N, C-alpha and C positions, 0 to 999 in steps of 0.2 A: 503494499500499498503507500498513498504518499500524502503528503498533505499542501497543499496549497496556500502559499502564501501573497498575501496584497497587501494594501496601504492601510487595511483593516483589521489587519492580523490575518488568523489562521481562518482558512475557509472550506465549505464546504467544496469539492468538485462540482463545478454546472456545466462543464462541458462535455457537450454529446457530439459532438463532427469528430472529423478525422483530424490528426496533424501531422503533418511534412516536418519528419525527423531529421535535422541536421548532425552530423557528428563535427566537435569542435575543429577539426581539421579541414573543413569545407574551404575551399578554393574560392579565395573572398569575389576573383573577378567572376563566379559564375550566381554571386546574389541575386542581377538584376532580373534572372527569368522567373525569378519569385514572387516578383512584387505584385501578383494577380491573386497569390495564394490566401486563404482565409486563415490558418493558422500555422503556425509555426513554433515548435519545440527547439529548441538549441541543448545539446548535450555540454554539460557537464563534468570531467568525468573525474577532476580531483580541485579542490578549491583553490590551489595553485596555479591551476590553468584557465587564466583568461583569453585566452581566443575568443570565448562566445560576447564576452563583450565587446569585440571588436566586429565580430558578425553582426551583433544587432544593432549599432549604430550603422555600417552601412545598409544594412538595409533598410532601417529608416531613413537613410538618406536617398537610396535606391527606389524612394517611392512605396516602401511596403506598408499599410496601412490596416491589415488584421491583427488578432494577437496572436501576440510573442511573448513565449515562457521560456523562462530558465530553466532547467531539469537536471538536479542532480545536486554535488557535490559545491552548491554555494551556500558559504554562511552569512550569520547576522550582519555579519560586518560588510560585507559586501552588497547589502540587497540597495544599500542609496546608489549605489555605483550602477547593481544593476537597474534601476528604474530609471538612472538619468542616460545610460546606455540605449533606453529604447524598449526593455520589458516589461510588459504589463503584470507580470507573478512570476512566482518563483514557484516550483514545486522540488519538495525535501522528503528522503526519506522519513517515517515514522522515527525513527533509530537517532536522528539529526533533530527531529522536531522534541523529542525528550532530551538531549542535552542542551537544544537552545531551545527554550520553550517560548510562548507568545509575545511574549513581553520586551526581548531580546530584539525580536524583529520590528515592535513598534518605535520602540524606542530610535528607529531607523529611519521610522515614517514619514518622516518631515521631511523628506533625500532633497527637496526643491530649496527649503528655504536654508539648508547647512552644507552648501558647497563651496569648495576653496572660490572660485570666482566672487561670489556672495560674501563669502567673509574678508576678501580683499578691499571690495569696494565700501564696505560698513568702517573698514580701520582706514581706509583712504578720507572719509567722509569726517570719522573724528577727527583727524590732525590737521585738518583744514583751521 
């Protein structure tokens, strides 16, 4: 089983369609062909493998408007990066959800307000 993580925390699976599964080693030059697909799930074989973040960003830049899910070994500390790179949600194992409960993911759910550039802009305004 798996647990779905969204900005509101752990949620029940509500998707009934079919996923196009992309491995983390997908050739980025092939992503434009997927812009019309309804839903894509990108595999994260290890939390240290960040290629999925790049694939998500490139898919969004290529015009992908569908549902985009990070699937696998994404940890709570990476949730903000997943959302900023274009993922709508993350799917994690039950074991990981037990080790990193919903409150750890919710602590990163305000991903738009705490990005590096926003902190720099705020610091610049206070030093003026």
